[in-house]
N, CA, C and O atoms as a GROMACS GRO file, in nm:
protein
  616
    1VAL      N    1   0.086  -0.117   0.000
    1VAL     CA    2   0.000   0.000   0.000
    1VAL      C    3   0.091   0.123   0.000
    1VAL      O    4   0.184   0.131   0.079
    2ILE      N    5   0.063   0.217  -0.089
    2ILE     CA    6   0.140   0.341  -0.096
    2ILE      C    7   0.045   0.458  -0.075
    2ILE      O    8  -0.062   0.464  -0.136
    3GLY      N    9   0.083   0.552   0.011
    3GLY     CA   10  -0.001   0.668   0.033
    3GLY      C   11   0.074   0.777   0.106
    3GLY      O   12   0.188   0.759   0.150
    4VAL      N   13   0.008   0.892   0.117
    4VAL     CA   14   0.066   1.005   0.190
    4VAL      C   15   0.003   1.005   0.330
    4VAL      O   16  -0.117   0.983   0.346
    5VAL      N   17   0.086   1.030   0.430
    5VAL     CA   18   0.040   1.033   0.569
    5VAL      C   19  -0.034   1.165   0.591
    5VAL      O   20   0.025   1.272   0.578
    6ILE      N   21  -0.163   1.157   0.626
    6ILE     CA   22  -0.243   1.278   0.646
    6ILE      C   23  -0.274   1.304   0.794
    6ILE      O   24  -0.329   1.408   0.827
    7GLY      N   25  -0.239   1.212   0.880
    7GLY     CA   26  -0.261   1.230   1.023
    7GLY      C   27  -0.183   1.126   1.101
    7GLY      O   28  -0.152   1.019   1.050
    8LYS      N   29  -0.153   1.159   1.227
    8LYS     CA   30  -0.069   1.070   1.307
    8LYS      C   31  -0.093   1.100   1.455
    8LYS      O   32  -0.107   1.216   1.493
    9THR      N   33  -0.096   0.996   1.538
    9THR     CA   34  -0.112   1.015   1.682
    9THR      C   35   0.024   1.007   1.750
    9THR      O   36   0.124   0.968   1.689
   10ASP      N   37   0.027   1.044   1.876
   10ASP     CA   38   0.146   1.026   1.959
   10ASP      C   39   0.154   0.881   2.005
   10ASP      O   40   0.054   0.810   2.005
   11VAL      N   41   0.271   0.838   2.043
   11VAL     CA   42   0.291   0.705   2.100
   11VAL      C   43   0.230   0.703   2.239
   11VAL      O   44   0.248   0.796   2.318
   12ARG      N   45   0.157   0.594   2.270
   12ARG     CA   46   0.098   0.577   2.402
   12ARG      C   47   0.129   0.437   2.454
   12ARG      O   48   0.139   0.342   2.377
   13GLY      N   49   0.144   0.426   2.585
   13GLY     CA   50   0.168   0.297   2.648
   13GLY      C   51   0.048   0.256   2.732
   13GLY      O   52  -0.018   0.340   2.792
   14PHE      N   53   0.022   0.125   2.735
   14PHE     CA   54  -0.089   0.069   2.813
   14PHE      C   55  -0.040  -0.054   2.887
   14PHE      O   56   0.047  -0.125   2.838
   15PRO      N   57  -0.096  -0.081   3.005
   15PRO     CA   58  -0.060  -0.205   3.074
   15PRO      C   59  -0.097  -0.326   2.986
   15PRO      O   60  -0.205  -0.331   2.928
   16ASP      N   61  -0.006  -0.420   2.978
   16ASP     CA   62  -0.027  -0.541   2.899
   16ASP      C   63  -0.107  -0.641   2.982
   16ASP      O   64  -0.061  -0.684   3.088
   17ARG      N   65  -0.227  -0.676   2.935
   17ARG     CA   66  -0.313  -0.768   3.010
   17ARG      C   67  -0.258  -0.911   3.011
   17ARG      O   68  -0.288  -0.988   3.103
   18LYS      N   69  -0.178  -0.946   2.912
   18LYS     CA   70  -0.123  -1.082   2.905
   18LYS      C   71   0.002  -1.096   2.991
   18LYS      O   72   0.024  -1.201   3.053
   19ASN      N   73   0.084  -0.991   2.996
   19ASN     CA   74   0.207  -0.993   3.075
   19ASN      C   75   0.198  -0.888   3.185
   19ASN      O   76   0.239  -0.773   3.166
   20ILE      N   77   0.143  -0.928   3.297
   20ILE     CA   78   0.121  -0.835   3.409
   20ILE      C   79   0.254  -0.769   3.448
   20ILE      O   80   0.356  -0.836   3.463
   21GLY      N   81   0.250  -0.637   3.463
   21GLY     CA   82   0.370  -0.563   3.501
   21GLY      C   83   0.445  -0.504   3.384
   21GLY      O   84   0.538  -0.426   3.403
   22SER      N   85   0.407  -0.540   3.261
   22SER     CA   86   0.474  -0.481   3.144
   22SER      C   87   0.373  -0.397   3.066
   22SER      O   88   0.253  -0.400   3.093
   23GLU      N   89   0.424  -0.322   2.969
   23GLU     CA   90   0.338  -0.235   2.889
   23GLU      C   91   0.348  -0.269   2.741
   23GLU      O   92   0.451  -0.316   2.693
   24ARG      N   93   0.238  -0.244   2.670
   24ARG     CA   94   0.237  -0.250   2.525
   24ARG      C   95   0.222  -0.106   2.477
   24ARG      O   96   0.160  -0.024   2.543
   25TYR      N   97   0.281  -0.078   2.362
   25TYR     CA   98   0.277   0.057   2.308
   25TYR      C   99   0.203   0.057   2.175
   25TYR      O  100   0.199  -0.044   2.104
   26THR      N  101   0.146   0.173   2.143
   26THR     CA  102   0.070   0.185   2.020
   26THR      C  103   0.082   0.326   1.964
   26THR      O  104   0.110   0.421   2.036
   27PHE      N  105   0.061   0.336   1.835
   27PHE     CA  106   0.035   0.464   1.771
   27PHE      C  107  -0.037   0.434   1.641
   27PHE      O  108  -0.030   0.323   1.589
   28SER      N  109  -0.106   0.534   1.590
   28SER     CA  110  -0.185   0.517   1.468
   28SER      C  111  -0.156   0.631   1.372
   28SER      O  112  -0.111   0.738   1.412
   29PHE      N  113  -0.181   0.604   1.246
   29PHE     CA  114  -0.173   0.710   1.146
   29PHE      C  115  -0.272   0.681   1.036
   29PHE      O  116  -0.324   0.569   1.025
   30THR      N  117  -0.299   0.781   0.955
   30THR     CA  118  -0.395   0.770   0.846
   30THR      C  119  -0.322   0.800   0.716
   30THR      O  120  -0.250   0.899   0.706
   31ILE      N  121  -0.342   0.713   0.616
   31ILE     CA  122  -0.281   0.737   0.485
   31ILE      C  123  -0.391   0.752   0.380
   31ILE      O  124  -0.502   0.701   0.394
   32ARG      N  125  -0.355   0.825   0.275
   32ARG     CA  126  -0.450   0.853   0.166
   32ARG      C  127  -0.380   0.828   0.034
   32ARG      O  128  -0.264   0.865   0.016
   33ASP      N  129  -0.452   0.765  -0.060
   33ASP     CA  130  -0.393   0.742  -0.192
   33ASP      C  131  -0.478   0.796  -0.306
   33ASP      O  132  -0.443   0.780  -0.423
   34SER      N  133  -0.590   0.861  -0.272
   34SER     CA  134  -0.675   0.923  -0.373
   34SER      C  135  -0.764   1.026  -0.304
   34SER      O  136  -0.770   1.028  -0.181
   35PRO      N  137  -0.832   1.111  -0.378
   35PRO     CA  138  -0.921   1.209  -0.314
   35PRO      C  139  -1.032   1.142  -0.232
   35PRO      O  140  -1.082   1.201  -0.136
   36THR      N  141  -1.071   1.022  -0.270
   36THR     CA  142  -1.184   0.954  -0.207
   36THR      C  143  -1.144   0.856  -0.097
   36THR      O  144  -1.219   0.838  -0.001
   37TYR      N  145  -1.029   0.794  -0.110
   37TYR     CA  146  -0.995   0.683  -0.020
   37TYR      C  147  -0.879   0.712   0.074
   37TYR      O  148  -0.773   0.758   0.032
   38PHE      N  149  -0.902   0.682   0.202
   38PHE     CA  150  -0.798   0.689   0.303
   38PHE      C  151  -0.833   0.586   0.410
   38PHE      O  152  -0.949   0.547   0.424
   39ILE      N  153  -0.730   0.542   0.484
   39ILE     CA  154  -0.749   0.432   0.579
   39ILE      C  155  -0.661   0.453   0.701
   39ILE      O  156  -0.552   0.511   0.692
   40ASN      N  157  -0.708   0.405   0.815
   40ASN     CA  158  -0.630   0.412   0.939
   40ASN      C  159  -0.537   0.292   0.949
   40ASN      O  160  -0.570   0.181   0.908
   41VAL      N  161  -0.420   0.318   1.005
   41VAL     CA  162  -0.318   0.215   1.025
   41VAL      C  163  -0.283   0.214   1.173
   41VAL      O  164  -0.247   0.318   1.229
   42ASN      N  165  -0.292   0.097   1.237
   42ASN     CA  166  -0.260   0.084   1.379
   42ASN      C  167  -0.139  -0.004   1.396
   42ASN      O  168  -0.117  -0.098   1.320
   43SER      N  169  -0.060   0.027   1.497
   43SER     CA  170   0.056  -0.055   1.528
   43SER      C  171   0.068  -0.070   1.679
   43SER      O  172   0.058   0.027   1.754
   44TRP      N  173   0.088  -0.193   1.723
   44TRP     CA  174   0.107  -0.226   1.863
   44TRP      C  175   0.238  -0.302   1.877
   44TRP      O  176   0.277  -0.375   1.786
   45GLY      N  177   0.307  -0.285   1.990
   45GLY     CA  178   0.428  -0.363   2.011
   45GLY      C  179   0.513  -0.312   2.125
   45GLY      O  180   0.467  -0.237   2.211
   46ARG      N  181   0.638  -0.354   2.123
   46ARG     CA  182   0.734  -0.312   2.224
   46ARG      C  183   0.763  -0.163   2.209
   46ARG      O  184   0.751  -0.107   2.100
   47GLU      N  185   0.801  -0.099   2.318
   47GLU     CA  186   0.823   0.045   2.318
   47GLU      C  187   0.926   0.088   2.214
   47GLU      O  188   0.903   0.183   2.139
   48ASP      N  189   1.040   0.019   2.208
   48ASP     CA  190   1.144   0.063   2.115
   48ASP      C  191   1.100   0.049   1.969
   48ASP      O  192   1.134   0.133   1.886
   49TYR      N  193   1.025  -0.057   1.937
   49TYR     CA  194   0.975  -0.074   1.800
   49TYR      C  195   0.876   0.037   1.765
   49TYR      O  196   0.888   0.099   1.659
   50ILE      N  197   0.780   0.063   1.853
   50ILE     CA  198   0.676   0.162   1.825
   50ILE      C  199   0.736   0.302   1.817
   50ILE      O  200   0.701   0.378   1.726
   51ARG      N  201   0.825   0.338   1.908
   51ARG     CA  202   0.886   0.472   1.904
   51ARG      C  203   0.970   0.489   1.778
   51ARG      O  204   0.965   0.593   1.714
   52SER      N  205   1.046   0.387   1.742
   52SER     CA  206   1.129   0.394   1.622
   52SER      C  207   1.042   0.408   1.497
   52SER      O  208   1.072   0.489   1.409
   53LEU      N  209   0.935   0.331   1.490
   53LEU     CA  210   0.844   0.340   1.376
   53LEU      C  211   0.779   0.477   1.368
   53LEU      O  212   0.772   0.537   1.261
   54SER      N  213   0.732   0.528   1.481
   54SER     CA  214   0.666   0.659   1.485
   54SER      C  215   0.761   0.771   1.442
   54SER      O  216   0.720   0.865   1.374
   55GLU      N  217   0.887   0.760   1.483
   55GLU     CA  218   0.984   0.865   1.450
   55GLU      C  219   1.038   0.855   1.308
   55GLU      O  220   1.110   0.944   1.263
   56SER      N  221   1.004   0.748   1.237
   56SER     CA  222   1.061   0.726   1.103
   56SER      C  223   0.989   0.804   0.993
   56SER      O  224   1.039   0.811   0.880
   57PHE      N  225   0.874   0.864   1.023
   57PHE     CA  226   0.802   0.944   0.924
   57PHE      C  227   0.715   1.046   0.995
   57PHE      O  228   0.693   1.038   1.115
   58ARG      N  229   0.666   1.144   0.916
   58ARG     CA  230   0.579   1.248   0.971
   58ARG      C  231   0.466   1.275   0.874
   58ARG      O  232   0.465   1.225   0.761
   59VAL      N  233   0.370   1.355   0.916
   59VAL     CA  234   0.259   1.394   0.829
   59VAL      C  235   0.317   1.462   0.706
   59VAL      O  236   0.404   1.549   0.717
   60GLY      N  237   0.270   1.422   0.588
   60GLY     CA  238   0.320   1.477   0.462
   60GLY      C  239   0.417   1.386   0.391
   60GLY      O  240   0.443   1.404   0.272
   61ASP      N  241   0.471   1.285   0.463
   61ASP     CA  242   0.561   1.189   0.399
   61ASP      C  243   0.481   1.084   0.322
   61ASP      O  244   0.367   1.054   0.357
   62CYS      N  245   0.541   1.031   0.219
   62CYS     CA  246   0.484   0.918   0.147
   62CYS      C  247   0.540   0.790   0.207
   62CYS      O  248   0.661   0.780   0.232
   63VAL      N  249   0.453   0.694   0.231
   63VAL     CA  250   0.498   0.568   0.289
   63VAL      C  251   0.451   0.452   0.202
   63VAL      O  252   0.346   0.457   0.137
   64THR      N  253   0.532   0.348   0.203
   64THR     CA  254   0.495   0.220   0.142
   64THR      C  255   0.484   0.122   0.257
   64THR      O  256   0.579   0.104   0.333
   65ILE      N  257   0.369   0.058   0.269
   65ILE     CA  258   0.347  -0.038   0.376
   65ILE      C  259   0.343  -0.177   0.314
   65ILE      O  260   0.260  -0.206   0.227
   66GLU      N  261   0.434  -0.262   0.359
   66GLU     CA  262   0.440  -0.399   0.310
   66GLU      C  263   0.387  -0.495   0.416
   66GLU      O  264   0.419  -0.482   0.534
   67ASN      N  265   0.306  -0.590   0.373
   67ASN     CA  266   0.252  -0.696   0.459
   67ASN      C  267   0.171  -0.650   0.579
   67ASN      O  268   0.190  -0.703   0.689
   68PRO      N  269   0.081  -0.552   0.562
   68PRO     CA  270  -0.005  -0.520   0.676
   68PRO      C  271  -0.115  -0.626   0.687
   68PRO      O  272  -0.148  -0.692   0.589
   69LEU      N  273  -0.169  -0.642   0.806
   69LEU     CA  274  -0.285  -0.728   0.825
   69LEU      C  275  -0.409  -0.642   0.801
   69LEU      O  276  -0.422  -0.536   0.861
   70VAL      N  277  -0.498  -0.686   0.714
   70VAL     CA  278  -0.621  -0.613   0.685
   70VAL      C  279  -0.728  -0.668   0.778
   70VAL      O  280  -0.755  -0.788   0.781
   71GLN      N  281  -0.790  -0.577   0.855
   71GLN     CA  282  -0.895  -0.618   0.950
   71GLN      C  283  -1.019  -0.534   0.929
   71GLN      O  284  -1.011  -0.417   0.893
   72SER      N  285  -1.135  -0.596   0.952
   72SER     CA  286  -1.259  -0.520   0.954
   72SER      C  287  -1.256  -0.431   1.077
   72SER      O  288  -1.212  -0.473   1.184
   73LYS      N  289  -1.302  -0.307   1.061
   73LYS     CA  290  -1.301  -0.219   1.177
   73LYS      C  291  -1.434  -0.226   1.249
   73LYS      O  292  -1.539  -0.247   1.188
   74GLU      N  293  -1.429  -0.208   1.379
   74GLU     CA  294  -1.548  -0.200   1.462
   74GLU      C  295  -1.584  -0.053   1.466
   74GLU      O  296  -1.532   0.022   1.549
   75ALA      N  297  -1.672  -0.010   1.375
   75ALA     CA  298  -1.694   0.132   1.349
   75ALA      C  299  -1.715   0.215   1.475
   75ALA      O  300  -1.648   0.317   1.492
   76GLU      N  301  -1.805   0.176   1.561
   76GLU     CA  302  -1.836   0.258   1.677
   76GLU      C  303  -1.715   0.273   1.769
   76GLU      O  304  -1.686   0.382   1.817
   77ARG      N  305  -1.644   0.164   1.793
   77ARG     CA  306  -1.528   0.166   1.882
   77ARG      C  307  -1.410   0.237   1.815
   77ARG      O  308  -1.342   0.318   1.878
   78GLU      N  309  -1.386   0.207   1.688
   78GLU     CA  310  -1.272   0.264   1.616
   78GLU      C  311  -1.282   0.416   1.606
   78GLU      O  312  -1.182   0.486   1.622
   79GLU      N  313  -1.402   0.466   1.581
   79GLU     CA  314  -1.416   0.608   1.553
   79GLU      C  315  -1.414   0.694   1.679
   79GLU      O  316  -1.417   0.816   1.670
   80LYS      N  317  -1.408   0.629   1.797
   80LYS     CA  318  -1.385   0.705   1.920
   80LYS      C  319  -1.241   0.752   1.926
   80LYS      O  320  -1.213   0.860   1.978
   81PHE      N  321  -1.149   0.671   1.873
   81PHE     CA  322  -1.007   0.695   1.889
   81PHE      C  323  -0.933   0.728   1.760
   81PHE      O  324  -0.817   0.771   1.764
   82ASN      N  325  -0.997   0.710   1.646
   82ASN     CA  326  -0.932   0.731   1.516
   82ASN      C  327  -1.021   0.814   1.426
   82ASN      O  328  -1.142   0.821   1.446
   83PRO      N  329  -0.961   0.879   1.326
   83PRO     CA  330  -1.044   0.954   1.231
   83PRO      C  331  -1.144   0.863   1.158
   83PRO      O  332  -1.115   0.746   1.132
   84VAL      N  333  -1.260   0.919   1.127
   84VAL     CA  334  -1.359   0.844   1.049
   84VAL      C  335  -1.306   0.831   0.907
   84VAL      O  336  -1.263   0.930   0.848
   85THR      N  337  -1.310   0.711   0.852
   85THR     CA  338  -1.264   0.688   0.715
   85THR      C  339  -1.375   0.623   0.634
   85THR      O  340  -1.467   0.565   0.691
   86PRO      N  341  -1.369   0.632   0.501
   86PRO     CA  342  -1.473   0.572   0.418
   86PRO      C  343  -1.459   0.419   0.408
   86PRO      O  344  -1.549   0.352   0.357
   87SER      N  345  -1.348   0.365   0.455
   87SER     CA  346  -1.325   0.221   0.446
   87SER      C  347  -1.387   0.148   0.564
   87SER      O  348  -1.393   0.202   0.674
   88CYS      N  349  -1.432   0.026   0.542
   88CYS     CA  350  -1.481  -0.056   0.654
   88CYS      C  351  -1.368  -0.145   0.706
   88CYS      O  352  -1.391  -0.240   0.781
   89TYR      N  353  -1.245  -0.112   0.666
   89TYR     CA  354  -1.128  -0.187   0.709
   89TYR      C  355  -1.025  -0.094   0.772
   89TYR      O  356  -1.032   0.028   0.760
   90LYS      N  357  -0.929  -0.155   0.840
   90LYS     CA  358  -0.813  -0.085   0.894
   90LYS      C  359  -0.693  -0.174   0.866
   90LYS      O  360  -0.707  -0.293   0.840
   91LEU      N  361  -0.575  -0.115   0.872
   91LEU     CA  362  -0.452  -0.191   0.854
   91LEU      C  363  -0.383  -0.203   0.989
   91LEU      O  364  -0.378  -0.106   1.065
   92LEU      N  365  -0.330  -0.321   1.018
   92LEU     CA  366  -0.257  -0.344   1.142
   92LEU      C  367  -0.115  -0.383   1.108
   92LEU      O  368  -0.091  -0.475   1.029
   93LEU      N  369  -0.020  -0.311   1.168
   93LEU     CA  370   0.121  -0.341   1.143
   93LEU      C  371   0.174  -0.436   1.250
   93LEU      O  372   0.146  -0.420   1.369
   94SER      N  373   0.250  -0.534   1.204
   94SER     CA  374   0.311  -0.631   1.294
   94SER      C  375   0.462  -0.612   1.291
   94SER      O  376   0.522  -0.599   1.185
   95GLU      N  377   0.521  -0.612   1.409
   95GLU     CA  378   0.666  -0.596   1.419
   95GLU      C  379   0.740  -0.706   1.343
   95GLU      O  380   0.845  -0.680   1.285
   96ASN      N  381   0.686  -0.825   1.343
   96ASN     CA  382   0.753  -0.939   1.281
   96ASN      C  383   0.728  -0.953   1.132
   96ASN      O  384   0.808  -1.015   1.062
   97HIS      N  385   0.618  -0.895   1.080
   97HIS     CA  386   0.582  -0.921   0.941
   97HIS      C  387   0.571  -0.797   0.852
   97HIS      O  388   0.584  -0.808   0.730
   98SER      N  389   0.548  -0.680   0.912
   98SER     CA  390   0.520  -0.561   0.832
   98SER      C  391   0.642  -0.470   0.824
   98SER      O  392   0.727  -0.467   0.913
   99VAL      N  393   0.649  -0.396   0.713
   99VAL     CA  394   0.757  -0.300   0.692
   99VAL      C  395   0.695  -0.169   0.644
   99VAL      O  396   0.607  -0.170   0.558
  100VAL      N  397   0.742  -0.056   0.699
  100VAL     CA  398   0.701   0.076   0.651
  100VAL      C  399   0.825   0.145   0.597
  100VAL      O  400   0.923   0.165   0.668
  101LYS      N  401   0.819   0.181   0.468
  101LYS     CA  402   0.930   0.252   0.405
  101LYS      C  403   0.885   0.393   0.373
  101LYS      O  404   0.775   0.414   0.321
  102THR      N  405   0.969   0.489   0.403
  102THR     CA  406   0.938   0.629   0.376
  102THR      C  407   1.013   0.673   0.251
  102THR      O  408   1.128   0.636   0.230
  103SER      N  409   0.945   0.753   0.169
  103SER     CA  410   1.013   0.807   0.051
  103SER      C  411   0.952   0.943   0.019
  103SER      O  412   0.845   0.978   0.069
  104SER      N  413   1.020   1.016  -0.064
  104SER     CA  414   0.969   1.146  -0.107
  104SER      C  415   0.852   1.124  -0.202
  104SER      O  416   0.857   1.036  -0.288
  105CYS      N  417   0.748   1.205  -0.186
  105CYS     CA  418   0.634   1.195  -0.279
  105CYS      C  419   0.678   1.228  -0.421
  105CYS      O  420   0.616   1.182  -0.517
  106TYR      N  421   0.784   1.308  -0.433
  106TYR     CA  422   0.835   1.340  -0.566
  106TYR      C  423   0.889   1.215  -0.634
  106TYR      O  424   0.881   1.202  -0.756
  107GLU      N  425   0.946   1.122  -0.554
  107GLU     CA  426   0.999   0.997  -0.609
  107GLU      C  427   0.887   0.900  -0.642
  107GLU      O  428   0.896   0.824  -0.739
  108VAL      N  429   0.780   0.901  -0.562
  108VAL     CA  430   0.672   0.803  -0.576
  108VAL      C  431   0.568   0.851  -0.677
  108VAL      O  432   0.553   0.792  -0.784
  109ASP      N  433   0.497   0.958  -0.642
  109ASP     CA  434   0.391   1.010  -0.729
  109ASP      C  435   0.356   1.150  -0.678
  109ASP      O  436   0.301   1.164  -0.569
  110THR      N  437   0.386   1.252  -0.755
  110THR     CA  438   0.362   1.389  -0.710
  110THR      C  439   0.213   1.417  -0.687
  110THR      O  440   0.179   1.510  -0.615
  111LYS      N  441   0.125   1.337  -0.747
  111LYS     CA  442  -0.020   1.356  -0.724
  111LYS      C  443  -0.056   1.330  -0.578
  111LYS      O  444  -0.155   1.384  -0.528
  112LEU      N  445   0.024   1.249  -0.509
  112LEU     CA  446  -0.003   1.221  -0.368
  112LEU      C  447   0.010   1.348  -0.284
  112LEU      O  448  -0.062   1.363  -0.184
  113LEU      N  449   0.099   1.437  -0.320
  113LEU     CA  450   0.119   1.560  -0.243
  113LEU      C  451  -0.008   1.644  -0.237
  113LEU      O  452  -0.038   1.704  -0.133
  114SER      N  453  -0.082   1.650  -0.347
  114SER     CA  454  -0.204   1.731  -0.349
  114SER      C  455  -0.312   1.676  -0.257
  114SER      O  456  -0.404   1.748  -0.220
  115LEU      N  457  -0.302   1.550  -0.218
  115LEU     CA  458  -0.402   1.488  -0.132
  115LEU      C  459  -0.389   1.534   0.013
  115LEU      O  460  -0.483   1.522   0.092
  116LEU      N  461  -0.273   1.584   0.047
  116LEU     CA  462  -0.244   1.623   0.184
  116LEU      C  463  -0.337   1.733   0.235
  116LEU      O  464  -0.369   1.738   0.353
  117HIS      N  465  -0.380   1.820   0.147
  117HIS     CA  466  -0.459   1.937   0.188
  117HIS      C  467  -0.607   1.926   0.156
  117HIS      O  468  -0.681   2.022   0.174
  118LEU      N  469  -0.651   1.810   0.109
  118LEU     CA  470  -0.794   1.792   0.081
  118LEU      C  471  -0.869   1.760   0.210
  118LEU      O  472  -0.821   1.678   0.290
  119PRO      N  473  -0.984   1.822   0.233
  119PRO     CA  474  -1.064   1.786   0.351
  119PRO      C  475  -1.106   1.639   0.344
  119PRO      O  476  -1.121   1.582   0.236
  120VAL      N  477  -1.123   1.578   0.460
  120VAL     CA  478  -1.164   1.438   0.464
  120VAL      C  479  -1.314   1.423   0.485
  120VAL      O  480  -1.366   1.312   0.486
  121LYS      N  481  -1.383   1.534   0.501
  121LYS     CA  482  -1.528   1.533   0.520
  121LYS      C  483  -1.598   1.588   0.396
  121LYS      O  484  -1.537   1.658   0.315
  122ASP      N  485  -1.725   1.556   0.382
  122ASP     CA  486  -1.808   1.608   0.274
  122ASP      C  487  -1.811   1.761   0.282
  122ASP      O  488  -1.836   1.816   0.389
  123PRO      N  489  -1.786   1.830   0.170
  123PRO     CA  490  -1.784   1.977   0.172
  123PRO      C  491  -1.915   2.041   0.218
  123PRO      O  492  -1.916   2.157   0.258
  124GLN      N  493  -2.025   1.966   0.212
  124GLN     CA  494  -2.154   2.020   0.256
  124GLN      C  495  -2.178   1.996   0.405
  124GLN      O  496  -2.283   2.034   0.458
  125ASP      N  497  -2.083   1.934   0.474
  125ASP     CA  498  -2.102   1.893   0.613
  125ASP      C  499  -2.018   1.976   0.711
  125ASP      O  500  -1.974   1.924   0.814
  126TYR      N  501  -1.996   2.105   0.680
  126TYR     CA  502  -1.915   2.192   0.765
  126TYR      C  503  -1.996   2.310   0.813
  126TYR      O  504  -2.090   2.355   0.747
  127TYR      N  505  -1.959   2.360   0.929
  127TYR     CA  506  -2.010   2.487   0.978
  127TYR      C  507  -1.898   2.589   0.966
  127TYR      O  508  -1.781   2.557   0.991
  128SER      N  509  -1.932   2.710   0.930
  128SER     CA  510  -1.832   2.817   0.929
  128SER      C  511  -1.826   2.875   1.070
  128SER      O  512  -1.918   2.855   1.150
  129LEU      N  513  -1.718   2.945   1.100
  129LEU     CA  514  -1.708   3.009   1.231
  129LEU      C  515  -1.819   3.111   1.251
  129LEU      O  516  -1.868   3.129   1.362
  130GLY      N  517  -1.859   3.178   1.143
  130GLY     CA  518  -1.970   3.274   1.150
  130GLY      C  519  -2.101   3.207   1.187
  130GLY      O  520  -2.177   3.260   1.267
  131ASP      N  521  -2.128   3.087   1.129
  131ASP     CA  522  -2.250   3.012   1.163
  131ASP      C  523  -2.251   2.974   1.311
  131ASP      O  524  -2.354   2.983   1.378
  132ILE      N  525  -2.136   2.933   1.360
  132ILE     CA  526  -2.127   2.892   1.500
  132ILE      C  527  -2.150   3.012   1.592
  132ILE      O  528  -2.219   3.001   1.693
  133THR      N  529  -2.091   3.125   1.557
  133THR     CA  530  -2.108   3.246   1.638
  133THR      C  531  -2.254   3.290   1.638
  133THR      O  532  -2.310   3.324   1.742
  134ALA      N  533  -2.317   3.289   1.519
  134ALA     CA  534  -2.455   3.336   1.507
  134ALA      C  535  -2.556   3.238   1.569
  134ALA      O  536  -2.659   3.282   1.620
  135ASN      N  537  -2.527   3.111   1.566
  135ASN     CA  538  -2.624   3.010   1.610
  135ASN      C  539  -2.575   2.927   1.729
  135ASN      O  540  -2.620   2.815   1.749
  136GLY      N  541  -2.484   2.982   1.806
  136GLY     CA  542  -2.423   2.908   1.916
  136GLY      C  543  -2.520   2.843   2.012
  136GLY      O  544  -2.502   2.728   2.052
  137GLN      N  545  -2.625   2.916   2.049
  137GLN     CA  546  -2.723   2.863   2.145
  137GLN      C  547  -2.789   2.736   2.092
  137GLN      O  548  -2.801   2.638   2.166
  138SER      N  549  -2.830   2.736   1.966
  138SER     CA  550  -2.901   2.620   1.911
  138SER      C  551  -2.807   2.503   1.881
  138SER      O  552  -2.852   2.390   1.862
  139LEU      N  553  -2.677   2.530   1.876
  139LEU     CA  554  -2.580   2.423   1.848
  139LEU      C  555  -2.520   2.363   1.975
  139LEU      O  556  -2.442   2.269   1.969
  140ASP      N  557  -2.558   2.418   2.090
  140ASP     CA  558  -2.501   2.374   2.218
  140ASP      C  559  -2.517   2.223   2.236
  140ASP      O  560  -2.627   2.169   2.226
  141GLY      N  561  -2.405   2.156   2.263
  141GLY     CA  562  -2.407   2.012   2.287
  141GLY      C  563  -2.393   1.926   2.164
  141GLY      O  564  -2.379   1.804   2.175
  142ARG      N  565  -2.396   1.985   2.045
  142ARG     CA  566  -2.383   1.909   1.921
  142ARG      C  567  -2.236   1.896   1.882
  142ARG      O  568  -2.155   1.983   1.914
  143ILE      N  569  -2.203   1.789   1.814
  143ILE     CA  570  -2.070   1.771   1.758
  143ILE      C  571  -2.073   1.822   1.615
  143ILE      O  572  -2.157   1.780   1.536
  144LEU      N  573  -1.981   1.913   1.582
  144LEU     CA  574  -1.982   1.979   1.452
  144LEU      C  575  -1.851   1.957   1.378
  144LEU      O  576  -1.747   1.931   1.440
  145ASN      N  577  -1.857   1.965   1.247
  145ASN     CA  578  -1.737   1.972   1.164
  145ASN      C  579  -1.714   2.117   1.129
  145ASN      O  580  -1.805   2.188   1.086
  146VAL      N  581  -1.590   2.162   1.149
  146VAL     CA  582  -1.553   2.301   1.123
  146VAL      C  583  -1.440   2.302   1.022
  146VAL      O  584  -1.342   2.229   1.036
  147LEU      N  585  -1.454   2.386   0.921
  147LEU     CA  586  -1.346   2.406   0.825
  147LEU      C  587  -1.296   2.549   0.841
  147LEU      O  588  -1.369   2.645   0.814
  148ALA      N  589  -1.171   2.562   0.885
  148ALA     CA  590  -1.114   2.694   0.910
  148ALA      C  591  -0.966   2.689   0.883
  148ALA      O  592  -0.906   2.582   0.882
  149ALA      N  593  -0.908   2.804   0.862
  149ALA     CA  594  -0.763   2.814   0.840
  149ALA      C  595  -0.700   2.867   0.968
  149ALA      O  596  -0.754   2.957   1.032
  150VAL      N  597  -0.586   2.812   1.006
  150VAL     CA  598  -0.512   2.858   1.123
  150VAL      C  599  -0.410   2.959   1.074
  150VAL      O  600  -0.324   2.927   0.992
  151LEU      N  601  -0.419   3.082   1.125
  151LEU     CA  602  -0.326   3.187   1.084
  151LEU      C  603  -0.193   3.178   1.155
  151LEU      O  604  -0.088   3.199   1.094
  152SER      N  605  -0.197   3.147   1.284
  152SER     CA  606  -0.073   3.134   1.359
  152SER      C  607  -0.096   3.050   1.483
  152SER      O  608  -0.208   3.036   1.530
  153VAL      N  609   0.012   2.996   1.533
  153VAL     CA  610   0.009   2.920   1.658
  153VAL      C  611   0.120   2.977   1.745
  153VAL      O  612   0.234   2.987   1.702
  154SER      N  613   0.084   3.015   1.868
  154SER     CA  614   0.188   3.071   1.955
  154SER      C  615   0.219   2.980   2.071
  154SER      O  616   0.305   3.013   2.154
   0.00000   0.00000   0.00000
């Protein structure tokens, strides 16, 4: 699978239920290979493997994923912790079987670069900041999609 990384989580550790007293580590990222299709990729494993994998690429890099395990996603559970994707599947990386290679999008396919800035939601499913300001009372408690540009971060 070849795609551009459009999102990525931080590495997190959790107590390992199988090996009491030890931890398993995880991180996830989302790749896109067309305007319509993108998929979440999850990886679990030892701390050094997960940290090394996470540090090997960043958002905007093109990655080639070899030998991922394709799994059906549990939509309700998955979408609590990962971006909503149009696929009913997710990819799972295994330390023993999977490989992630990073390369320049210029080397792979320059069309992938343009996918980085495309919204992942339906263009008709957004609220503007003006709509939220004007209708704040009636929107109270609702979950909204917002499309806005960030001018600066301090």
